N, C-alpha and C positions, 0 to 999 in steps of 0.2 A: 708658930704652927704649932695642935695640942700632941699630949704624948700620941693621943687614936690612931692620929692623920700618919705620925711617922711611920706609927706601926704600919698601919694601912699598906703604906707605899712602899716600907719595907720587905712587907709578904709579894708584891706587886712584882718588885725589881727582882728579886730569889725566884719569883714563878717565870718572870722570863730571862731568868739566865740559864733556868733549865730544858727554858725550850728551844735553846739553840743549833743548828744541824752538827749532831755532829758524824765523826767518821763512824763510816762504813766497817765492820769488824774482818772483811775482804783486802782495808787499804793496804799496801806495803809490796816487798818483794817478797816473790815463794822461788823456792828451786823449786822442780814438779821433775817428776818422770810422767810419760809419759808407756801408756802399757799397750804396742801395738800388736799387729801378727809381726814386723819384722824383729821384735825384741824390743827393749824397753830404751827409750832417750830422754836422754838429759833436756828439758831446759829453765830457759827463765823466764820467771813470768810479772811483770810490774804494771798492779791495776792499782790508779788511782781513785782519789773518791771524785771525781768529777766526772764519772763512769767513763775514763780513758785508761787507756795501757799499749805495753808492750809486752812483744811474746817474739823471744831469740833463741836462738841454737835449734841442735835436735836437724829434724827433718822436717821442719820450716821455714826452717831463717830466719829474718828478721820480719813480724807482721807488727803491724801499725793497731791498734784498737780502738774502734768507735762504739758507743752506746754498750756500757757496760750494765743492764742491772742488778741493783740491788733487794732485798726483800729480807730483813736479817741478818743471819749469818751465811743467809741462799746467794748465789751472787752467778749470771750466767752472761754469759756473750757471743759473737757471729763473728769468724775467721773467716778470709775465703783464701785458698788455698789451689797454686794451680800440679793439677798430676794426669798425664800422658796426655798436656793434648787441651784436657777442659782446666774446668774452673769449676772448685766439689766447697761448699758452706759448711764446716764444721764447726758444732752446738754444743760447747762446754757452757753446761749445770755443775757445778760444787755444792762442799759445804764448808763453811770455815769451824773446825772447834779448837780455839786460842791459837795457839801458834800452830795449826795443821791444816789442813786444804784437801779435800780428795771429791770426784768428780762422778759422772760419765761423758765421756765425749760423742755427739751421735753425727753418724754421718749421711748423705744423702744416696750410701753403699747399699743399708739397711745393717754397716757391724758400728756396733757400739764397743768405744776404746773406752778404759778406765784414764786415770792420773790419781795423782798421790803429791803432798809434797809436806813445805818444811817453811814457813816467815824466813825471814832472812835478817 
């Protein structure tokens, strides 16, 4: 095999390695504070690179999350919660900056809540 062929194959290999899937910045375990009308609530948020996760603690109890979306440093997902006999969908939209996350929670009641936290 010629030197040129080896060089070309090496460059192709390096390029393909760089194309591998990377872990989204939001993946990990987060200690998060939800700012609600009832005051600050502490929860643990686990986000997995495959788009699944959990939200545990605080007023939301334990929630399984599916369908987490990643777009660069942005992350979004919905959870359903029971409130006064009704099922409500809360939409989380956050931005990761290193080991910090913050964002808003949209509710069907027109109230927008906020959250912030740090990676554990």
